[in-house]
VOBA-1610 file (N, C-alpha, C; in pm, whole numbers, padded with zeros to 5 digits, always signed):
BEGIN
Met+00318+01397-00270Met+00241+01390-00392Met+00227+01243-00434Val+00107+01205-00467Val+00080+01068-00510Val+00117+01055-00656Arg+00196+00952-00684Arg+00243+00931-00821Arg+00180+00805-00877Pro+00112+00815-00992Pro+00056+00692-01051Pro+00169+00601-01099Arg+00152+00472-01076Arg+00252+00374-01117Arg+00185+00262-01192Ser+00258+00204-01283Ser+00212+00086-01355Ser+00231-00035-01264Ile+00122-00102-01233Ile+00128-00216-01142Ile+00210-00331-01200Pro+00188-00370-01326Pro+00272-00478-01380Pro+00421-00444-01379Leu+00454-00318-01410Leu+00594-00277-01409Leu+00653-00285-01268Cys+00577-00243-01168Cys+00624-00251-01029Cys+00650-00396-00988Ile+00561-00485-01027Ile+00579-00627-00993Ile+00702-00684-01064Ile+00717-00652-01192Ile+00832-00702-01268Ile+00962-00647-01209Leu+00965-00518-01178Leu+01086-00460-01119Leu+01117-00521-00983Ser+01013-00551-00906Ser+01033-00615-00776Ser+01096-00753-00792Leu+01052-00826-00894Leu+01108-00960-00918Leu+01249-00953-00975Ile+01271-00864-01070Ile+01403-00854-01135Ile+01510-00809-01035Thr+01474-00717-00946Thr+01573-00664-00850Thr+01579-00745-00721Cys+01518-00862-00722Cys+01518-00951-00604Cys+01462-00882-00479Gly+01360-00801-00497Gly+01291-00740-00386Gly+01335-00600-00348Ile+01444-00551-00408Ile+01491-00417-00372Ile+01389-00311-00414Tyr+01334-00323-00534Tyr+01232-00227-00577Tyr+01106-00242-00492Phe+01076-00364-00446Phe+00959-00385-00362Phe+00970-00304-00232Ile+01091-00298-00176Ile+01113-00220-00054Ile+01081-00073-00080Tyr+01132-00021-00191Tyr+01104+00119-00229Tyr+00955+00140-00249Trp+00890+00048-00318Trp+00746+00056-00346Trp+00667+00053-00216Phe+00702-00037-00124Phe+00637-00049+00006Phe+00644+00084+00082Ile+00763+00143+00084Ile+00783+00270+00155Ile+00700+00381+00091Cys+00703+00389-00042Cys+00626+00493-00112Cys+00475+00474-00091Leu+00428+00351-00099Leu+00285+00325-00078Leu+00240+00368+00060Thr+00320+00336+00160Thr+00285+00373+00297Thr+00273+00524+00311Asp+00371+00595+00257Asp+00368+00742+00265Asp+00252+00801+00185Glu+00226+00745+00066Glu+00120+00800-00019Glu-00019+00771+00036Val-00039+00656+00097Val-00169+00629+00162Val-00190+00729+00275Gly-00084+00760+00348Gly-00094+00861+00453Gly-00132+00997+00398Glu-00076+01033+00283Glu-00110+01161+00220Glu-00255+01165+00173Val-00297+01059+00104Val-00432+01055+00048Val-00537+01055+00159Thr-00513+00979+00263Thr-00611+00967+00371Thr-00595+01074+00477Gln-00485+01150+00470Gln-00451+01251+00569Gln-00443+01192+00710Glu-00393+01067+00716Glu-00371+00997+00842Glu-00229+00945+00843Gln-00133+01033+00865Gln+00007+00994+00860Gln+00055+00958+01001Asp+00039+00831+01036Asp+00082+00790+01169Asp+00220+00724+01168Thr+00250+00642+01071Thr+00381+00577+01060Thr+00437+00602+00921Ser+00562+00648+00916Ser+00623+00672+00785Ser+00655+00540+00717Gly+00681+00547+00588Gly+00712+00428+00513Gly+00840+00361+00560Ile+00941+00442+00591Ile+01068+00387+00638Ile+01050+00319+00773Ala+00972+00382+00862Ala+00947+00320+00992Ala+00871+00190+00978Ala+00771+00188+00890Ala+00694+00065+00868Ala+00783-00047+00814Phe+00874-00011+00723Phe+00966-00112+00670Phe+01060-00163+00779Leu+01114-00073+00858Leu+01205-00115+00966Leu+01133-00201+01070Phe+01009-00164+01105Phe+00932-00246+01199Phe+00908-00385+01142Ser+00879-00392+01013Ser+00857-00522+00948Ser+00986-00605+00950Leu+01096-00539+00926Leu+01226-00607+00925Leu+01262-00658+01064Ile+01244-00574+01164Ile+01279-00610+01301Ile+01191-00724+01352Thr+01064-00724+01316Thr+00970-00827+01366Thr+00961-00947+01273Cys+01053-00957+01178Cys+01055-01068+01081Cys+00923-01081+01004Gly+00865-00969+00969Gly+00745-00969+00886Gly+00613-00964+00961Ile+00616-00977+01092Ile+00491-00976+01168Ile+00423-00839+01158Tyr+00504-00733+01164Tyr+00446-00599+01154Tyr+00378-00578+01019Ser+00427-00642+00913Ser+00368-00623+00780Ser+00224-00675+00775Ile+00192-00771+00858Ile+00054-00820+00866Ile-00036-00710+00923Tyr+00011-00647+01032Tyr-00062-00534+01091Tyr-00066-00417+00992Trp+00046-00395+00921Trp+00053-00287+00823Trp-00056-00304+00717Gly-00074-00427+00669Gly-00177-00454+00568Gly-00316-00420+00621Trp-00342-00460+00744Trp-00472-00428+00806Trp-00490-00276+00814Lys-00387-00207+00860Lys-00395-00062+00879Lys-00413+00010+00746Met-00340-00031+00642Met-00355+00032+00510Met-00496+00010+00456Gly-00548-00110+00473Gly-00683-00139+00428Gly-00787-00056+00501Asp-00766-00039+00630Asp-00859+00041+00710Asp-00857+00187+00665Lys-00739+00239+00641Lys-00728+00377+00595Lys-00795+00396+00458Leu-00771+00301+00367Leu-00830+00313+00234Leu-00982+00299+00237Asp-01033+00211+00323Asp-01179+00199+00336Asp-01240+00328+00390Arg-01175+00390+00488Arg-01226+00517+00541Arg-01220+00627+00436Ala-01114+00628+00354Ala-01104+00727+00247Ala-01214+00706+00144Arg-01247+00579+00115Arg-01356+00550+00021Arg-01488+00601+00077Met-01513+00580+00206Met-01639+00627+00266Met-01648+00779+00262Arg-01535+00847+00285Arg-01536+00994+00277Arg-01566+01043+00137Ser-01531+00963+00037Ser-01558+00998-00104Ser-01692+00944-00151His-01771+00890-00059His-01904+00833-00089His-01895+00714-00184Val-01789+00635-00168Val-01770+00510-00242Val-01782+00398-00141Pro-01856+00292-00171Pro-01872+00184-00073Pro-01737+00123-00034Pro-01720+00092+00094Pro-01595+00029+00137Pro-01580-00110+00074Ala-01455-00155+00061Ala-01428-00279-00010Ala-01377-00391+00081Ser-01388-00377+00211Ser-01336-00476+00307Ser-01187-00500+00287Phe-01114-00393+00257Phe-00971-00405+00236Phe-00896-00457+00359Pro-00933-00417+00482Pro-00855-00467+00597Pro-00851-00619+00604Ile-00964-00682+00584Ile-00969-00828+00591Ile-00892-00890+00474Leu-00912-00837+00356Leu-00843-00888+00237Leu-00692-00878+00253Phe-00643-00761+00295Phe-00499-00741+00310Phe-00442-00827+00423Leu-00518-00844+00529Leu-00474-00929+00640Leu-00453-01072+00591Val-00549-01125+00519Val-00540-01263+00469Val-00425-01276+00368Leu-00414-01182+00276Leu-00306-01187+00178Leu-00169-01185+00245Asn-00152-01096+00343Asn-00023-01087+00411Asn+00005-01209+00499Leu-00099-01267+00555Leu-00079-01390+00634Leu-00025-01503+00547Phe-00065-01507+00421Phe-00019-01611+00330Phe+00103-01569+00248Gly+00166-01458+00287Gly+00289-01416+00220Gly+00270-01351+00086Leu+00151-01302+00059Leu+00121-01239-00070Leu+00117-01087-00058Ser+00216-01031+00008Ser+00216-00886+00029Ser+00234-00810-00103Ile+00291-00873-00204Ile+00305-00806-00334Ile+00167-00785-00397Val+00074-00876-00370Val-00064-00859-00419Val-00131-00745-00341Thr-00105-00739-00211Thr-00158-00629-00130Thr-00109-00496-00185Cys+00020-00487-00214Cys+00075-00363-00268Cys+00014-00329-00405Ala-00011-00429-00486Ala-00071-00405-00617Ala-00212-00347-00602Ile-00289-00400-00508Ile-00425-00349-00485Ile-00421-00207-00429Ile-00328-00184-00336Ile-00313-00049-00280Ile-00276+00049-00391Gln-00183+00009-00479Gln-00144+00096-00589Gln-00261+00124-00682Ser-00343+00023-00706Ser-00461+00042-00789Ser-00554+00146-00727Glu-00572+00138-00597Glu-00657+00237-00528Glu-00594+00376-00537Leu-00463+00384-00513Leu-00397+00514-00518Leu-00402+00575-00657Asn-00396+00491-00759Asn-00405+00544-00896Asn-00539+00611-00922His-00643+00572-00848His-00774+00637-00862His-00774+00776-00796Tyr-00688+00796-00696Tyr-00684+00924-00626Tyr-00589+01023-00693Thr-00517+00977-00791Thr-00419+01063-00858Thr-00491+01156-00953Pro-00462+01285-00945Pro-00526+01377-01040Pro-00480+01349-01181Val-00573+01357-01274Val-00544+01330-01413Val-00484+01457-01475Asn-00376+01442-01549Asn-00312+01554-01616Asn-00398+01599-01734Pro-00435+01728-01742Pro-00527+01772-01848Pro-00467+01767-01988Leu-00337+01748-02003Leu-00276+01747-02136Leu-00311+01622-02204
//
């Protein structure tokens, strides 16, 4: 189930916890993008471990893959693609993966069903 999250709160928690919350957020985002796009190829834990083992190189590929999945989901919803793969690739190359996660969370918040209450 996709859970809406406050992006500023996620960033603040990631900074306050010295990246521990960021790891949790990264894993959740990976799993939730798989759920939304119905393309679950790599779990969040596996993606994190691959990133850890490759000293962050896998996270560059991860950004490209997440962007590609989100662009395909946008096209299926008849929303123009946003060139997320290229954007996420560049952001992750420059070490701005927290910005990538914020954009992914923003996209996921659009796919979250609104509570009627």
